[in-house]
C-alpha positions as CSV (number, residue, x, y, z in Angstrom):
1,X,-20.7,-9.6,16.2
2,X,-18.9,-11.8,13.6
3,X,-17.2,-14.8,15.1
4,X,-13.5,-15.2,14.6
5,X,-12.3,-18.4,12.9
6,X,-8.8,-19.7,12.3
7,X,-9.9,-22.6,10.2
8,X,-8.2,-23.7,7.0
9,X,-9.7,-21.8,4.1
10,X,-10.5,-24.0,1.1
11,X,-8.1,-23.4,-1.8
12,X,-11.0,-22.7,-4.1
13,X,-11.9,-19.6,-2.1
14,X,-8.5,-18.0,-1.7
15,X,-5.3,-18.0,-3.8
16,X,-3.0,-20.9,-2.8
17,X,-0.1,-18.6,-2.4
18,X,-1.9,-16.8,0.4
19,X,-2.8,-20.0,2.1
20,X,0.8,-21.2,2.1
21,X,2.3,-18.0,3.3
22,X,-0.1,-17.4,6.2
23,X,0.7,-20.7,7.7
24,X,3.6,-19.3,9.6
25,X,4.4,-22.4,11.5
26,X,5.6,-23.9,8.2
27,X,7.2,-20.8,6.7
28,X,8.4,-19.2,9.9
29,X,12.0,-20.0,9.5
30,X,12.3,-18.8,5.9
31,X,10.4,-15.6,6.6
32,X,12.5,-15.0,9.7
33,X,15.7,-15.4,7.8
34,X,14.4,-13.2,5.0
35,X,13.6,-10.4,7.5
36,X,16.8,-10.9,9.4
37,X,18.7,-10.5,6.1
38,X,16.8,-7.3,5.5
39,X,17.8,-6.1,8.9
40,X,21.4,-6.9,8.3
41,X,21.2,-5.0,5.0
42,X,19.6,-2.0,6.7
43,X,22.5,-2.0,9.2
44,X,25.2,-2.1,6.6
45,X,23.7,-0.1,3.8
46,X,23.0,3.6,3.5
47,X,19.6,3.9,5.1
48,X,18.1,6.6,7.2
49,X,19.7,6.9,10.6
50,X,16.5,6.3,12.5
51,X,15.9,3.0,10.7
52,X,19.4,1.8,11.3
53,X,19.0,2.6,15.0
54,X,15.7,0.8,15.1
55,X,16.8,-2.4,13.6
56,X,19.7,-2.7,16.0
57,X,17.1,-3.1,18.7
58,X,15.3,-6.0,17.1
59,X,15.5,-9.3,19.0
60,X,15.4,-12.9,17.8
61,X,13.7,-14.4,20.9
62,X,11.4,-17.4,20.5
63,X,8.3,-15.5,21.5
64,X,4.9,-17.3,21.2
65,X,2.6,-15.3,19.0
66,X,-0.7,-15.5,17.1
67,X,0.2,-16.8,13.6
68,X,-3.4,-17.5,12.6
69,X,-5.1,-16.1,9.6
70,X,-7.7,-13.6,10.9
71,X,-11.0,-14.6,9.4
72,X,-14.4,-13.1,10.5
73,X,-17.5,-15.1,9.7
74,X,-18.7,-18.6,9.3
75,X,-16.5,-21.4,7.9
76,X,-19.2,-22.5,5.5
77,X,-19.7,-19.1,3.9
78,X,-19.5,-19.5,0.1
79,X,-17.4,-16.5,-0.7
80,X,-14.5,-14.5,0.7
81,X,-13.6,-10.8,0.8
82,X,-10.0,-9.7,1.7
83,X,-9.4,-6.6,3.6
84,X,-5.9,-5.2,3.4
85,X,-5.8,-3.2,6.6
86,X,-3.3,-0.4,7.2
87,X,-3.0,1.9,10.2
88,X,-4.2,5.2,8.7
89,X,-6.9,7.8,8.9
90,X,-8.6,6.3,5.9
91,X,-8.7,2.8,7.5
92,X,-10.1,4.4,10.7
93,X,-12.8,6.2,8.7
94,X,-13.9,3.0,6.9
95,X,-13.8,0.9,10.1
96,X,-15.9,3.4,12.0
97,X,-18.2,4.4,9.0
98,X,-19.6,1.4,7.3
99,X,-17.5,-1.7,8.0
100,X,-19.8,-2.9,10.7
101,X,-22.7,-2.6,8.2
102,X,-20.8,-5.0,5.9
103,X,-20.2,-7.4,8.7
104,X,-23.7,-7.3,10.0
105,X,-25.3,-7.7,6.5
106,X,-22.9,-10.2,4.8
107,X,-20.5,-11.7,7.4
108,X,-22.9,-12.4,10.3
109,X,-25.5,-13.8,7.9
110,X,-23.1,-16.3,6.4
111,X,-22.9,-14.8,3.0
112,X,-19.1,-14.1,3.0
113,X,-16.0,-14.4,5.2
114,X,-13.9,-11.3,5.8
115,X,-10.2,-12.1,5.7
116,X,-8.1,-9.4,7.4
117,X,-4.5,-9.0,6.3
118,X,-2.0,-6.9,8.1
119,X,-0.6,-4.3,5.7
120,X,2.2,-2.2,7.2
121,X,2.9,1.0,5.4
122,X,5.6,2.3,7.6
123,X,8.1,1.1,10.3
124,X,5.6,2.5,12.8
125,X,2.9,0.1,11.4
126,X,5.3,-2.8,11.4
127,X,5.9,-2.5,15.1
128,X,2.2,-2.1,15.8
129,X,1.1,-5.1,13.9
130,X,3.9,-7.2,15.4
131,X,2.8,-6.1,18.9
132,X,-0.8,-6.9,18.2
133,X,0.2,-10.5,17.2
134,X,1.0,-11.1,20.9
135,X,-2.6,-10.4,22.0
136,X,-4.7,-13.6,22.5
137,X,-6.1,-14.7,19.1
138,X,-9.7,-14.2,20.2
139,X,-9.0,-10.5,20.9
140,X,-7.0,-9.8,17.8
141,X,-9.8,-8.2,15.9
142,X,-10.7,-6.2,19.0
143,X,-7.3,-4.7,19.3
144,X,-7.2,-3.8,15.6
145,X,-10.5,-2.0,15.9
146,X,-9.2,-0.2,19.0
147,X,-6.1,0.9,17.1
148,X,-8.4,2.4,14.5
149,X,-11.1,3.8,16.8
150,X,-9.8,7.4,16.6
151,X,-7.9,8.6,13.4
152,X,-5.7,10.8,15.6
153,X,-4.2,7.7,17.3
154,X,-2.6,6.4,14.0
155,X,-1.7,10.0,13.0
156,X,0.0,10.7,16.4
157,X,1.9,7.5,16.2
158,X,3.2,8.3,12.7
159,X,4.0,11.9,13.5
160,X,6.4,10.7,16.2
161,X,9.7,9.0,15.6
162,X,9.8,5.3,14.9
163,X,11.8,4.9,18.1
164,X,8.9,6.4,20.1
165,X,6.2,4.3,18.4
166,X,6.0,1.6,21.2
167,X,4.6,4.2,23.6
168,X,1.7,5.0,21.3
169,X,1.2,1.3,20.4
170,X,1.1,0.3,24.1
171,X,-1.7,2.8,24.7
172,X,-3.8,0.8,22.2
173,X,-2.9,-2.6,23.7
174,X,-3.7,-1.9,27.3
175,X,-6.3,-4.3,28.7
176,X,-5.5,-7.1,26.2
177,X,-3.6,-9.4,28.5
178,X,-0.1,-8.5,27.5
179,X,2.5,-6.7,29.7
180,X,4.2,-3.6,28.4
181,X,7.6,-5.4,28.5
182,X,6.3,-8.3,26.5
183,X,4.5,-6.1,24.1
184,X,7.6,-4.1,23.3
185,X,9.6,-7.3,22.8
186,X,6.9,-8.5,20.3
187,X,7.0,-5.2,18.5
188,X,10.6,-5.6,17.7
189,X,10.9,-9.4,17.1
190,X,12.3,-10.6,13.8
191,X,10.1,-13.7,13.7
192,X,6.9,-11.8,14.3
193,X,8.0,-9.0,11.9
194,X,8.9,-11.6,9.4
195,X,5.4,-13.0,9.6
196,X,3.9,-9.5,9.0
197,X,6.3,-8.9,6.1
198,X,5.3,-12.2,4.6
199,X,1.6,-11.1,4.5
200,X,2.6,-7.8,3.0
201,X,4.6,-9.4,0.2
202,X,2.0,-12.0,-0.6
203,X,-0.7,-9.3,-0.9
204,X,1.5,-7.4,-3.2
205,X,2.5,-10.4,-5.4
206,X,-1.1,-11.7,-5.5
207,X,-3.1,-8.6,-6.0
208,X,-0.5,-6.1,-7.2
209,X,-1.1,-3.5,-4.5
210,X,0.9,-2.3,-1.6
211,X,-1.8,0.2,-0.6
212,X,-4.0,0.0,2.4
213,X,-6.8,0.1,3.0
214,X,-7.8,-2.0,0.1
215,X,-10.5,-4.6,-0.5
216,X,-10.3,-7.6,-2.8
217,X,-13.9,-8.6,-3.9
218,X,-14.0,-11.2,-6.5
219,X,-11.7,-10.1,-9.3
220,X,-11.8,-6.4,-8.2
221,X,-9.1,-4.7,-6.2
222,X,-10.7,-1.6,-4.5
223,X,-7.8,0.6,-3.5
224,X,-8.5,3.2,-0.8
225,X,-12.3,3.3,-1.4
226,X,-13.6,6.6,-0.3
227,X,-16.5,4.9,1.6
228,X,-17.8,1.5,2.2
229,X,-20.7,1.8,-0.3
230,X,-18.3,1.0,-3.1
231,X,-17.2,-2.2,-1.3
232,X,-20.8,-3.2,-0.5
233,X,-21.8,-2.7,-4.1
234,X,-19.0,-4.9,-5.3
235,X,-20.0,-7.6,-2.8
236,X,-23.5,-7.5,-4.0
237,X,-22.3,-7.9,-7.6
238,X,-20.0,-10.7,-6.7
239,X,-22.8,-12.6,-4.9
240,X,-25.3,-12.1,-7.7
241,X,-22.7,-13.4,-10.2
242,X,-22.2,-16.5,-8.1
243,X,-25.9,-17.4,-8.1
């Protein structure tokens, strides 16, 4: 099982803009204000009724949360691969059908680090990723895998209203040392949602994609790969080119 690290990633291995944005302790205020502004706009502009009703329930509490960059692998690994993770049937398929092979062959052996970026595609996802950030850091990857264990979980969550999403999300978070009350506060907290939105924006501005699942391998952006063989092939090519 790949160890989880929250170490600083060397600038040579990841775009500086990503490093700067993920350090939420330094950018927390600006991202929180940005997201709060977006919420205010949503409340005043012509937006879908369900979104307007949702944003009214967001809180600005000072909630402790995990603002670490999720990195699987060994700090000394010579190369990095970025995984833009969305909560979707396709992400579930990749995680259950091949991602572990990538981790066992390349991450656990110290050849690469796998950097996992939250990539919300809907307001359902935003609430889920925010809730997961209140799980202890050492269990963050576990709860993400739990959320993607069954494709129907993400599908059921998204088929329901955005108001009802916390019920589905909580079922994924049980057993991860967070009470339901605290989890729901995290799901609708402007600071935490601002952190998630910061990752989404940086991914889009850095790699030009808002689609998940996607993998960034070297200079390739693999958008919604149909299976992990494409990703593994790209990793092999990247590593051979670095020799």
